[in-house]
C-alpha positions in Angstrom: -0.7 25.2 37.1 -3.7 25.6 34.8 -4.8 22.7 32.6 -6.3 24.0 29.4 -7.9 22.1 26.6 -9.6 23.4 23.5 -12.7 21.6 22.3 -13.6 22.5 18.7 -17.1 22.9 17.3 -18.7 21.0 14.4 -18.3 24.1 12.2 -14.6 24.2 12.8 -14.0 20.5 12.1 -16.1 20.8 8.9 -13.9 23.7 7.8 -10.8 21.6 8.3 -12.3 18.6 6.4 -13.3 20.9 3.5 -9.9 22.5 3.1 -11.0 26.1 3.9 -8.6 28.8 5.1 -9.9 28.6 8.7 -7.0 28.3 11.2 -7.8 25.1 12.9 -5.3 23.2 15.2 -4.9 19.6 14.4 -5.8 18.0 17.7 -9.3 17.2 18.9 -9.6 15.8 22.4 -11.6 12.6 22.8 -13.7 13.9 25.7 -14.8 16.9 23.8 -18.4 18.1 23.9 -19.2 19.4 20.5 -21.7 22.3 20.4 -23.4 24.3 17.8 -21.7 27.5 19.0 -19.3 29.2 16.6 -16.8 29.6 19.4 -14.6 26.9 20.9 -15.5 25.2 24.2 -12.6 24.9 26.6 -12.3 22.4 29.4 -10.6 23.6 32.5 -10.2 22.4 36.1 -10.7 25.1 38.8 -10.8 24.5 42.5 -11.1 20.7 42.0 -14.1 21.0 39.6 -13.7 20.4 35.9 -15.8 22.6 33.6 -16.6 22.9 29.9 -16.6 26.7 29.2 -18.6 28.0 26.3 -17.2 31.4 25.5 -20.2 32.2 23.2 -22.9 31.9 25.8 -20.7 32.5 28.9 -22.0 29.3 30.4 -20.2 26.4 32.1 -21.1 22.8 32.4 -19.7 20.6 35.2 -17.7 17.8 33.7 -16.2 16.2 36.8 -14.7 16.7 40.3 -11.6 15.6 42.0 -11.8 12.1 43.5 -11.0 13.5 47.0 -14.2 15.5 47.3 -16.7 14.0 49.7 -19.3 16.8 49.8 -20.2 18.8 46.8 -22.5 21.8 46.2 -22.8 23.0 42.7 -21.6 26.6 42.3 -23.8 29.3 40.7 -20.9 31.0 38.9 -17.2 30.4 38.1 -14.6 32.8 36.8 -12.2 31.8 34.1 -9.6 34.2 32.4 -11.3 37.1 34.2 -14.7 36.2 32.7 -17.6 35.1 34.8 -19.5 32.1 33.6 -23.0 30.9 34.7 -22.9 27.3 35.8 -26.0 25.8 34.2 -25.6 22.0 33.7 -23.9 18.8 34.6 -22.7 16.9 31.6 -23.4 13.3 30.7 -21.4 10.8 32.8 -19.7 13.6 34.7 -19.3 11.8 38.0 -20.1 8.3 37.1 -18.7 5.7 39.5 -17.2 8.4 41.8 -15.9 6.4 44.7 -15.7 9.1 47.5 -18.7 11.5 47.0 -21.1 11.2 50.0 -23.2 14.4 50.0 -24.5 16.3 47.0 -26.5 19.5 46.7 -27.7 20.7 43.3 -28.6 24.4 43.3 -31.4 26.1 41.4 -29.0 27.4 38.7 -28.5 23.9 37.3 -31.0 23.4 34.4 -29.9 20.0 33.2 -28.6 16.8 34.7 -26.9 14.7 32.0 -27.2 10.9 31.3 -25.8 8.8 34.2 -24.2 11.9 35.7 -24.0 10.4 39.2 -24.7 6.8 38.5 -22.8 4.1 40.5 -21.5 6.6 43.1 -21.2 3.9 45.7 -20.8 6.1 48.8 -23.3 8.8 47.9 -25.8 8.9 50.8 -27.6 12.3 50.6 -28.9 14.2 47.7 -30.7 17.6 47.7 -32.0 19.1 44.5 -33.1 22.7 44.6 -34.9 23.8 41.5 -36.4 21.9 38.5 -33.6 20.8 36.2 -34.3 18.6 33.2 -33.1 15.2 34.4 -31.9 12.8 31.8 -31.9 9.0 32.2 -30.1 7.1 35.0 -29.0 10.2 36.9 -28.5 8.4 40.2 -28.8 4.8 39.0 -26.9 2.3 41.1 -26.1 4.6 44.0 -26.2 1.7 46.5 -25.7 3.8 49.6 -28.2 6.6 48.9 -30.6 7.0 51.8 -31.7 10.6 52.0 -33.2 12.5 49.1 -34.8 15.9 49.1 -36.5 17.2 46.0 -37.6 20.6 45.1 -41.3 21.3 45.8 -41.9 22.6 42.2 -40.4 19.6 40.4 -42.9 18.1 37.9 -41.1 15.1 36.6 -38.7 12.4 37.8 -36.2 11.4 35.2 -36.1 8.0 33.6 -34.4 5.4 35.9 -33.5 8.4 38.1 -33.1 6.3 41.3 -33.0 2.8 39.8 -31.1 0.2 41.8 -30.6 2.5 44.8 -30.9 -0.4 47.1 -30.5 1.5 50.4 -33.3 4.0 49.7 -36.1 3.2 52.2 -38.4 6.2 51.8 -38.6 9.4 49.9 -40.9 12.4 49.9 -42.1 13.3 46.4 -42.8 16.9 45.3 -46.4 18.0 45.7 -46.5 19.3 42.1 -45.2 16.1 40.5 -47.2 14.9 37.5 -44.9 12.2 36.0 -43.0 9.4 37.6 -40.9 8.4 34.6 -39.9 5.0 33.3 -38.0 2.9 35.9 -37.6 5.9 38.3 -37.5 3.6 41.4 -37.0 0.2 39.7 -35.1 -2.3 41.8 -35.1 -0.1 44.9 -35.2 -3.2 47.1 -35.4 -1.4 50.4 -38.1 1.1 49.5 -40.9 0.1 51.9 -43.2 3.1 51.7 -43.8 6.1 49.4 -46.5 8.7 49.2 -47.5 9.6 45.7 -48.8 13.1 45.4 -52.4 13.7 44.2 -50.9 15.7 41.3 -49.4 12.6 39.6 -51.1 11.7 36.3 -48.8 9.1 34.9 -46.8 6.3 36.5 -44.6 5.2 33.6 -43.3 1.7 32.7 -41.3 -0.1 35.3 -41.5 2.9 37.7 -41.5 0.7 40.8 -40.6 -2.6 39.3 -38.7 -4.9 41.6 -39.4 -2.8 44.8 -39.6 -6.0 46.8 -40.0 -4.3 50.2 -42.9 -2.1 49.1 -45.9 -3.2 51.2 -48.5 -0.5 50.5 -49.1 2.3 48.1 -52.0 4.6 47.5 -52.6 5.7 43.9 -53.6 9.3 43.5 -57.1 10.2 42.2 -55.7 12.2 39.3 -53.8 9.2 37.9 -54.7 8.5 34.3 -52.0 6.2 33.0 -50.6 3.1 34.7 -48.0 2.0 32.2 -46.3 -1.4 31.5 -44.8 -3.3 34.4 -45.1 -0.3 36.7 -45.3 -2.5 39.9 -43.9 -5.8 38.6 -42.4 -8.0 41.3 -43.4 -5.8 44.2 -43.7 -9.1 46.1 -44.9 -7.7 49.4 -47.6 -5.4 48.0 -50.9 -6.5 49.4 -53.6 -4.0 48.5 -54.3 -1.8 45.5 -57.2 0.4 44.4 -57.3 1.7 40.8 -58.4 5.3 40.6 -61.5 6.3 38.5 -59.6 8.0 35.7 -57.5 5.0 34.8 -59.2 3.3 31.7 -56.5 0.6 31.1 -54.2 -1.4 33.3 -51.3 -1.9 30.9 -49.1 -4.9 30.3 -47.7 -6.6 33.4 -48.5 -3.8 35.8 -48.8 -6.1 38.8 -47.1 -9.2 37.4 -45.4 -11.3 40.1 -47.0 -9.4 43.0 -47.3 -12.6 44.8 -48.7 -11.1 48.1 -51.4 -9.1 46.3 -54.7 -10.3 47.7 -57.0 -7.3 47.6 -57.7 -5.4 44.3 -60.4 -2.9 43.7 -61.0 -1.9 40.0 -62.8 1.3 39.1 -66.1 1.5 37.2 -64.5 3.3 34.3 -61.9 0.6 33.5 -62.1 -0.8 30.0 -59.1 -3.0 29.5 -56.9 -5.3 31.7 -53.7 -5.7 29.8 -51.4 -8.6 28.9 -50.0 -10.3 32.0 -51.5 -7.6 34.2 -51.9 -9.9 37.2 -49.8 -12.8 36.0 -48.4 -14.9 38.9 -50.4 -13.0 41.5 -50.7 -16.2 43.5 -52.5 -14.7 46.5 -55.2 -13.0 44.5 -58.2 -15.3 45.0 -61.1 -13.0 44.0 -61.6 -10.0 41.8 -64.7 -8.2 40.5 -64.5 -7.2 36.8 -66.4 -3.9 36.1 -69.1 -3.9 33.4 -67.2 -1.5 31.1 -64.2 -3.9 30.8 -64.5 -5.3 27.3 -61.1 -6.9 26.9 -59.1 -9.3 29.1 -55.7 -9.3 27.4 -53.4 -12.3 26.9 -52.2 -13.9 30.2 -53.8 -11.2 32.3 -54.7 -13.6 35.1 -52.3 -16.5 34.1 -50.9 -18.5 37.0 -53.0 -16.3 39.4 -54.6 -17.6 42.6 -58.2 -16.9 41.5 -60.6 -19.6 42.6 -63.7 -18.5 40.7 -64.4 -16.3 37.7 -67.8 -14.9 36.7 -68.6 -12.8 33.7 -71.9 -11.3 32.8 -70.9 -9.1 29.9 -70.0 -9.0 26.2 -66.3 -9.6 27.0 -63.3 -10.7 24.9 -61.1 -13.1 26.8 -57.9 -13.3 24.9 -55.4 -16.1 24.4 -54.1 -17.6 27.6 -55.9 -15.0 29.8 -56.3 -17.6 32.6 -53.7 -20.2 31.5 -52.3 -22.1 34.4 -54.6 -20.5 37.0 -54.6 -23.8 38.9 -56.7 -22.7 41.9 -59.6 -21.9 39.5 -62.5 -24.3 40.2 -65.5 -22.7 38.6 -66.1 -20.4 35.6 -69.4 -18.8 35.0 -70.0 -17.2 31.6 -73.0 -15.3 30.1 -72.6 -16.9 26.7 -71.8 -13.5 25.1 -68.1 -13.7 25.7 -65.5 -14.3 22.9 -63.0 -16.9 24.1 -59.8 -16.9 22.2 -57.2 -19.7 21.9 -56.4 -21.3 25.2 -58.3 -18.7 27.2 -58.7 -21.1 30.2 -56.1 -23.6 29.1 -54.2 -25.6 31.7 -56.4 -24.7 34.7 -55.7 -28.0 36.3 -58.4 -27.8 39.0 -61.2 -26.3 37.0 -64.1 -28.7 37.5 -67.3 -26.7 36.8 -68.4 -24.7 33.7 -71.6 -22.7 34.0 -72.8 -21.4 30.6 -75.9 -21.3 28.4 -75.3 -24.3 26.1 -77.8 -23.2 23.5 -77.1 -20.4 21.0 -74.1 -19.4 19.0 -71.1 -19.2 21.3 -67.9 -17.5 20.1 -65.4 -19.9 21.4 -62.0 -21.1 20.1 -61.8 -24.9 19.9 -59.0 -25.0 22.5 -60.3 -22.5 25.0 -60.4 -25.2 27.8 -57.5 -27.4 26.7 -55.7 -29.0 29.6 -58.6 -28.7 32.0 -58.4 -32.4 32.9 -60.7 -32.2 35.9 -63.5 -30.4 34.1 -66.4 -32.9 34.5 -69.3 -30.6 35.4 -71.4 -28.4 33.1 -74.0 -26.2 34.8 -73.2 -27.7 38.2 -74.0 -31.3 37.1 -71.6 -34.0 36.2 -71.4 -34.9 32.5 -72.5 -38.6 32.2 -72.5 -40.6 28.9 -72.5 -44.2 27.8 -72.2 -46.3 24.7 -75.5 -47.4 23.2 -75.0 -50.8 21.4 -78.2 -50.5 19.4 -77.4 -47.0 18.1 -73.6 -47.9 18.0 -73.0 -44.4 19.3 -72.6 -42.4 22.5 -75.5 -41.0 24.4 -75.6 -38.4 27.2 -77.9 -38.3 30.2 -78.7 -34.8 29.1 -79.6 -34.7 25.4 -78.7 -31.0 25.0 -75.1 -31.8 25.8 -74.5 -33.8 22.6 -74.6 -30.9 20.1 -72.9 -28.6 22.6 -69.9 -30.9 23.1 -69.7 -31.9 19.4 -69.7 -28.2 18.3 -67.4 -26.6 20.8 -65.1 -29.4 21.9 -64.5 -31.3 18.7 -60.8 -30.4 18.6 -60.1 -30.2 22.3 -57.2 -31.9 24.1 -57.2 -33.1 27.7 -60.6 -31.8 28.7 -62.1 -33.9 31.5 -65.6 -34.7 30.2 -64.3 -35.0 26.6 -61.7 -37.6 27.6 -64.3 -39.4 29.6 -66.6 -39.5 26.5 -63.8 -40.9 24.3 -62.8 -43.4 26.9 -66.3 -44.8 27.2 -66.7 -44.7 23.4 -63.6 -46.8 22.9 -64.6 -49.2 25.6 -68.0 -49.7 23.9 -66.4 -50.1 20.4 -63.8 -52.6 21.7 -66.5 -54.6 23.6 -68.7 -54.7 20.5 -66.1 -55.3 17.8 -63.7 -57.6 19.6 -65.1 -61.1 19.9 -63.8 -63.9 22.3 -61.0 -65.9 20.9 -59.9 -63.3 18.3 -56.2 -63.1 17.5 -54.4 -59.8 17.8 -54.3 -59.7 14.0 -58.1 -60.1 13.9 -58.5 -57.4 16.5 -56.3 -55.0 14.5 -58.4 -55.8 11.4 -61.8 -55.3 13.2 -60.8 -51.9 14.6 -59.2 -50.9 11.3 -62.6 -51.6 9.7 -64.5 -49.6 12.3 -62.4 -46.5 11.8 -62.9 -46.7 8.0 -66.6 -47.1 8.5 -66.8 -44.2 11.0 -65.3 -41.3 9.1 -64.7 -40.0 5.6 -61.7 -38.0 4.4 -62.2 -34.3 4.9 -60.7 -33.0 1.6 -62.5 -29.6 1.9 -60.7 -28.5 5.1 -57.5 -30.5 5.7 -56.0 -28.0 8.1 -58.9 -27.7 10.4 -57.8 -28.3 14.0 -60.6 -30.9 14.5 -58.7 -33.1 12.0 -55.5 -33.0 14.0 -56.3 -34.1 17.5 -56.9 -37.3 19.4 -60.6 -36.9 19.6 -61.0 -36.3 15.9 -62.8 -39.4 14.8 -64.9 -39.7 17.9 -66.5 -36.2 17.7 -66.6 -35.7 14.0 -67.6 -37.6 10.9 -64.7 -36.4 8.8 -61.0 -36.2 9.3 -57.6 -36.4 7.6 -54.7 -38.8 8.0 -53.7 -37.4 11.3 -57.1 -37.9 12.8 -57.4 -41.5 11.3 -54.0 -42.5 12.8 -54.6 -40.9 16.2 -58.1 -42.4 16.6 -56.9 -45.9 15.5 -54.0 -45.7 18.0 -56.4 -44.8 20.9 -58.7 -47.8 20.0 -55.7 -50.1 19.7 -54.4 -49.1 23.1 -57.9 -49.7 24.6 -57.6 -53.2 23.1 -54.3 -53.8 24.7 -51.8 -52.8 22.0 -48.8 -50.4 22.4 -49.0 -46.8 21.2 -49.0 -47.0 17.4 -49.4 -43.4 16.1 -46.7 -42.3 13.7 -46.2 -39.1 11.6 -43.3 -38.1 9.4 -44.6 -34.5 9.1 -46.2 -35.1 5.7 -48.4 -38.0 6.4 -49.6 -40.0 9.4 -50.3 -43.7 9.8 -49.8 -46.5 12.5 -47.0 -48.9 13.3 -48.6 -51.9 14.9 -46.5 -54.2 17.2 -47.8 -57.8 17.5 -45.6 -59.8 19.8 -42.2 -59.0 18.5 -43.3 -58.2 14.9 -44.0 -54.7 13.6 -46.3 -53.8 10.7 -47.5 -50.6 9.1 -51.2 -49.8 8.8 -52.6 -46.8 6.8 -56.3 -46.5 7.5 -56.5 -43.3 5.5 -55.3 -44.9 2.3 -57.4 -48.0 2.9 -60.6 -46.0 3.2 -63.0 -46.9 0.4 -66.6 -47.9 0.0 -65.7 -51.1 1.8 -62.6 -51.8 3.8 -59.5 -52.2 1.6 -56.5 -54.0 3.0 -53.9 -52.8 0.5 -52.2 -50.8 3.2 -52.9 -53.1 6.1 -50.1 -55.0 7.9 -47.2 -54.2 5.5 -43.5 -54.2 6.3 -41.7 -50.9 6.2 -40.0 -51.9 3.0 -43.4 -52.8 1.4 -44.7 -49.4 2.4 -41.9 -47.5 0.8 -41.9 -49.6 -2.3 -45.6 -49.0 -2.8 -45.3 -45.2 -2.2 -42.2 -43.5 -0.9 -43.0 -39.8 -0.6 -45.8 -39.9 1.9 -44.5 -43.0 3.7 -41.0 -41.9 4.4 -39.8 -43.3 7.7 -41.8 -46.5 7.4 -38.5 -48.5 7.7 -38.1 -48.1 11.5 -35.9 -49.6 14.1 -38.3 -52.1 15.6 -37.0 -55.7 15.8 -38.1 -57.7 12.8 -39.8 -54.6 11.3 -38.6 -55.6 7.9 -40.5 -58.9 7.9 -43.5 -58.9 5.6 -46.7 -61.0 6.0 -46.0 -64.4 4.5 -42.3 -64.4 5.2 -42.4 -67.6 7.3 -38.7 -68.2 7.4 -38.3 -64.6 8.4 -35.5 -63.8 6.0 -37.3 -60.6 4.8 -38.0 -62.0 1.3 -41.2 -63.7 0.0 -40.0 -66.7 -2.1 -40.8 -70.3 -2.9 -39.2 -71.4 0.4 -42.0 -69.7 2.3 -44.6 -71.4 0.1 -43.0 -74.8 0.7 -42.8 -74.1 4.4 -46.5 -73.2 4.7 -47.6 -76.2 2.6 -45.6 -78.7 4.6 -45.6 -77.2 8.1 -49.0 -75.5 8.6 -49.6 -77.6 11.8 -46.3 -76.8 13.5 -46.0 -73.1 13.1 -44.6 -71.0 16.0 -46.4 -67.9 17.3 -44.6 -65.5 14.9 -45.2 -67.8 11.9 -48.9 -68.1 12.8 -49.2 -64.3 12.5 -47.2 -64.2 9.3 -49.2 -67.0 7.7 -52.6 -65.5 8.4 -52.8 -63.6 5.1 -56.6 -63.2 5.1 -56.6 -62.1 8.8 -59.3 -64.6 9.8 -57.5 -66.2 12.8 -56.7 -69.6 11.2 -54.3 -71.0 8.6 -56.0 -72.6 5.6 -55.8 -73.1 1.8 -56.8 -69.5 1.2 -53.7 -68.3 3.0 -51.6 -70.6 0.8 -53.3 -69.2 -2.3 -52.7 -65.6 -1.1 -49.1 -66.3 -0.4 -48.7 -67.6 -4.0 -50.3 -64.4 -5.3 -48.0 -62.3 -3.2 -44.9 -64.2 -4.5 -46.1 -64.0 -8.1 -46.8 -60.3 -7.9 -43.3 -59.7 -6.5 -41.7 -61.2 -9.7 -44.4 -60.2 -12.2 -45.0 -63.8 -13.3 -48.6 -64.1 -12.4 -51.1 -66.3 -14.3 -54.8 -66.8 -13.7 -56.7 -70.0 -13.1 -59.7 -71.2 -11.1 -57.9 -70.9 -7.8 -56.6 -67.4 -8.4 -53.1 -66.1 -9.2 -50.0 -68.1 -8.6 -46.4 -68.4 -9.8 -45.7 -69.8 -13.3 -43.6 -72.6 -11.8 -46.8 -73.9 -10.0 -48.9 -74.3 -13.2 -50.5 -77.8 -13.4 -50.5 -78.3 -9.7 -53.9 -78.8 -8.0 -55.3 -76.5 -5.4 -54.8 -79.2 -2.9 -51.1 -79.2 -3.7 -50.9 -75.6 -2.6 
């Protein structure tokens, strides 16, 4: 019995919708292929093969075959209703996921293979294509059993993802006239161990051989011009590659994750090495960059196995080009290169930088961030020391001072810079911290040093040099972030805990002394001479004085709400504290000694009592003036000794 379905054209459906007089049946099948032909297309199964017949062109498209067929050769012609039709195409998804087909021959009359027409045919082992049909994407994708493929000698292109994920395909002979290996043509063919690319091939498109984890060797043809994105990504056994002369750019990720790649020859005409081109090529230890290469793109050698890099050209090394190349020990530059952000960042074993240190280098401030073992410049260790007479750092090579101050003044975790800062802090602490000083005195001395070292950089608040740990040590100006970071580093060198704090708007320090916590804002204290308005305040005092910039000053530290002068530690300055200091100055415990030293001089005396009286009076707005200073109204008439 014949199975006949009519599939209506776009014109016929339009006529129905517009209410014309055209005689149009009311049923349109969901599997219909709508054509531009004026005549209807009819689907019919003949001899186990389903066709879409076009009565206008007298052509037939294969739409499917019976599930029982194991070997199929496309017919050249088929007769339907006494009319002979030319079989010219295989429609989209025609045999997708066919579970029995093992052998397929596509004859020369087939001009088009549709999208995924044979994809996921799990038992398909042998394919022969005679002729040069237009092959749409994913024609044989996921045919896991496919082992034998014969292609027509005149075929010029392989379709997009044509054999993608054919995991049993070990080898294939490509047509001698082939010019294009399309996107993903052999991607994830995990058994493909060898392939000969014809000399005629001009383009290997994106992901063409990506994930071919068994591919050990490949020779690129001399006519090759384009090597597109990720073409050989994750070919983890590929060891050798030579780039032909006509290739001017190695595109993004072409050899990314080729972990066995250890021998690369670049042609003299090459101009660009693209983003991540050799990323994670962990066996690649050496490579020669041709003179015409002017651009090393982002991440091109990141996490590679390179041990040395030398440039002698006017070269742009883009962001992260060598980031994480942890085997890199030496970098030699001509001084003409432009280093973008993080160009060599995170090269953990980079120890030696060879470069002309005079002249105007075009370097990003963070080009070498994270190179913690970088201690040599021009093959000599960078040595520096703190000069007490100059109260500044000096280098054993004078020319290094302007070089480091200019090109590393915003760096982070660079070996010789961290060494410089460490020795600087040691010198400052040794000079400013005297024997017998209390922790309060030490905090004050370092507070004063910071304020005396730098001014506020109101002209360039966003400059990176103002927002890094080395800010105050390599610059004469900074902003709140730099003040707070620098003060914290100095305090740690003096034995204090980490004290840097930022709320995203403003930065200051939270100083812990024993089990007490105070806030210090060196930025807002900076004036012609040290100002202590923002020194050693409780969180509540900070917020009461200015809430917007100091949001977060009330932290969770134990006793963090206790202000200086609060001797009974009830978080309030009142007459009880004044009485306590007046009568118990000789029996104060450790916390009370800190809280009572209101002039930060390391001892408790009458001046502290006077300052406590001022602080109490200011709190209630009942301040009077007399010879001994400000004090509460209730204390009028008492002598200074009584205080």
